[in-house]
VEXVOGU-379486 format. One record per residue (C-alpha): chain; residue in one letter; residue number from 0; x, y, z. Coordinates in nm, 3 decimals, decimal comma, m for minus. Example, Ala and Ser with C-alpha at 12.3 -4.5 7.8 and 13.67 -1.06 7.14 Angstrom:
! VEXVOGU-379486
<node><kette>A</kette><rest>A</rest><nr>0</nr><x>1,230</x><y>m0,450</y><z>0,780</z></node>
<node><kette>A</kette><rest>S</rest><nr>1</nr><x>1,367</x><y>m0,106</y><z>0,714</z></node>
This chain:
! VEXVOGU-379486
<node><kette>A</kette><rest>X</rest><nr>0</nr><x>m12,511</x><y>8,076</y><z>m13,148</z></node>
<node><kette>A</kette><rest>X</rest><nr>1</nr><x>m12,549</x><y>7,701</y><z>m13,211</z></node>
<node><kette>A</kette><rest>X</rest><nr>2</nr><x>m12,318</x><y>7,399</y><z>m13,178</z></node>
<node><kette>A</kette><rest>X</rest><nr>3</nr><x>m12,190</x><y>7,133</y><z>m13,411</z></node>
<node><kette>A</kette><rest>X</rest><nr>4</nr><x>m12,217</x><y>6,763</y><z>m13,320</z></node>
<node><kette>A</kette><rest>X</rest><nr>5</nr><x>m11,872</x><y>6,622</y><z>m13,374</z></node>
<node><kette>A</kette><rest>X</rest><nr>6</nr><x>m11,959</x><y>6,261</y><z>m13,210</z></node>
<node><kette>A</kette><rest>X</rest><nr>7</nr><x>m12,227</x><y>6,084</y><z>m13,086</z></node>
<node><kette>A</kette><rest>X</rest><nr>8</nr><x>m12,171</x><y>5,823</y><z>m12,782</z></node>
<node><kette>A</kette><rest>X</rest><nr>9</nr><x>m12,450</x><y>5,579</y><z>m12,623</z></node>
<node><kette>A</kette><rest>X</rest><nr>10</nr><x>m12,506</x><y>5,648</y><z>m12,237</z></node>
<node><kette>A</kette><rest>X</rest><nr>11</nr><x>m12,437</x><y>5,319</y><z>m12,185</z></node>
<node><kette>A</kette><rest>X</rest><nr>12</nr><x>m12,085</x><y>5,262</y><z>m12,130</z></node>
<node><kette>A</kette><rest>X</rest><nr>13</nr><x>m11,922</x><y>5,052</y><z>m11,934</z></node>
<node><kette>A</kette><rest>X</rest><nr>14</nr><x>m11,859</x><y>5,177</y><z>m11,571</z></node>
<node><kette>A</kette><rest>X</rest><nr>15</nr><x>m11,588</x><y>5,403</y><z>m11,526</z></node>
<node><kette>A</kette><rest>X</rest><nr>16</nr><x>m11,577</x><y>5,444</y><z>m11,883</z></node>
<node><kette>A</kette><rest>X</rest><nr>17</nr><x>m11,583</x><y>5,798</y><z>m12,030</z></node>
<node><kette>A</kette><rest>X</rest><nr>18</nr><x>m11,559</x><y>5,791</y><z>m12,409</z></node>
<node><kette>A</kette><rest>X</rest><nr>19</nr><x>m11,756</x><y>6,103</y><z>m12,475</z></node>
<node><kette>A</kette><rest>X</rest><nr>20</nr><x>m11,515</x><y>6,301</y><z>m12,231</z></node>
<node><kette>A</kette><rest>X</rest><nr>21</nr><x>m11,213</x><y>6,156</y><z>m12,339</z></node>
<node><kette>A</kette><rest>X</rest><nr>22</nr><x>m11,283</x><y>6,236</y><z>m12,715</z></node>
<node><kette>A</kette><rest>X</rest><nr>23</nr><x>m11,389</x><y>6,595</y><z>m12,635</z></node>
<node><kette>A</kette><rest>X</rest><nr>24</nr><x>m11,057</x><y>6,612</y><z>m12,425</z></node>
<node><kette>A</kette><rest>X</rest><nr>25</nr><x>m10,849</x><y>6,518</y><z>m12,752</z></node>
<node><kette>A</kette><rest>X</rest><nr>26</nr><x>m11,020</x><y>6,755</y><z>m12,939</z></node>
<node><kette>A</kette><rest>X</rest><nr>27</nr><x>m10,950</x><y>7,046</y><z>m12,680</z></node>
<node><kette>A</kette><rest>X</rest><nr>28</nr><x>m10,583</x><y>6,931</y><z>m12,664</z></node>
<node><kette>A</kette><rest>X</rest><nr>29</nr><x>m10,596</x><y>6,986</y><z>m13,045</z></node>
<node><kette>A</kette><rest>X</rest><nr>30</nr><x>m10,727</x><y>7,338</y><z>m12,993</z></node>
<node><kette>A</kette><rest>X</rest><nr>31</nr><x>m11,110</x><y>7,287</y><z>m13,036</z></node>
<node><kette>A</kette><rest>X</rest><nr>32</nr><x>m11,386</x><y>7,428</y><z>m12,789</z></node>
<node><kette>A</kette><rest>X</rest><nr>33</nr><x>m11,518</x><y>7,100</y><z>m12,732</z></node>
<node><kette>A</kette><rest>X</rest><nr>34</nr><x>m11,774</x><y>7,008</y><z>m12,484</z></node>
<node><kette>A</kette><rest>X</rest><nr>35</nr><x>m12,016</x><y>6,722</y><z>m12,403</z></node>
<node><kette>A</kette><rest>X</rest><nr>36</nr><x>m12,364</x><y>6,749</y><z>m12,353</z></node>
<node><kette>A</kette><rest>X</rest><nr>37</nr><x>m12,606</x><y>6,499</y><z>m12,258</z></node>
<node><kette>A</kette><rest>X</rest><nr>38</nr><x>m12,930</x><y>6,450</y><z>m12,531</z></node>
<node><kette>A</kette><rest>X</rest><nr>39</nr><x>m13,219</x><y>6,274</y><z>m12,338</z></node>
<node><kette>A</kette><rest>X</rest><nr>40</nr><x>m13,433</x><y>6,236</y><z>m12,640</z></node>
<node><kette>A</kette><rest>X</rest><nr>41</nr><x>m13,172</x><y>5,999</y><z>m12,782</z></node>
<node><kette>A</kette><rest>X</rest><nr>42</nr><x>m13,003</x><y>5,898</y><z>m12,456</z></node>
<node><kette>A</kette><rest>X</rest><nr>43</nr><x>m12,641</x><y>5,972</y><z>m12,609</z></node>
<node><kette>A</kette><rest>X</rest><nr>44</nr><x>m12,385</x><y>6,188</y><z>m12,505</z></node>
<node><kette>A</kette><rest>X</rest><nr>45</nr><x>m12,283</x><y>6,440</y><z>m12,773</z></node>
<node><kette>A</kette><rest>X</rest><nr>46</nr><x>m11,965</x><y>6,604</y><z>m12,820</z></node>
<node><kette>A</kette><rest>X</rest><nr>47</nr><x>m12,009</x><y>6,950</y><z>m12,947</z></node>
<node><kette>A</kette><rest>X</rest><nr>48</nr><x>m11,808</x><y>7,280</y><z>m13,086</z></node>
<node><kette>A</kette><rest>X</rest><nr>49</nr><x>m11,967</x><y>7,623</y><z>m13,078</z></node>
<node><kette>A</kette><rest>X</rest><nr>50</nr><x>m12,110</x><y>7,757</y><z>m13,454</z></node>
<node><kette>A</kette><rest>X</rest><nr>51</nr><x>m12,149</x><y>8,122</y><z>m13,525</z></node>
<node><kette>A</kette><rest>X</rest><nr>52</nr><x>m12,478</x><y>8,205</y><z>m13,670</z></node>
<node><kette>A</kette><rest>X</rest><nr>53</nr><x>m12,283</x><y>8,272</y><z>m14,019</z></node>
<node><kette>A</kette><rest>X</rest><nr>54</nr><x>m12,126</x><y>7,916</y><z>m14,021</z></node>
<node><kette>A</kette><rest>X</rest><nr>55</nr><x>m12,462</x><y>7,773</y><z>m13,965</z></node>
<node><kette>A</kette><rest>X</rest><nr>56</nr><x>m12,612</x><y>7,932</y><z>m14,259</z></node>
<node><kette>A</kette><rest>X</rest><nr>57</nr><x>m12,296</x><y>7,853</y><z>m14,482</z></node>
<node><kette>A</kette><rest>X</rest><nr>58</nr><x>m12,332</x><y>7,473</y><z>m14,422</z></node>
């Protein structure tokens, strides 16, 4: 199982600001199992949803 990136947010958000978490919470409110992960290589927070193997190959 893989993951599909819905949105990217730079890690340098202002102190007290959590745009990736807010975006993920809004997606979860719509029924998507979104979560936030850190991409250390690009220094960004990614909002991702799980993708099953058959969905990955269809894309």
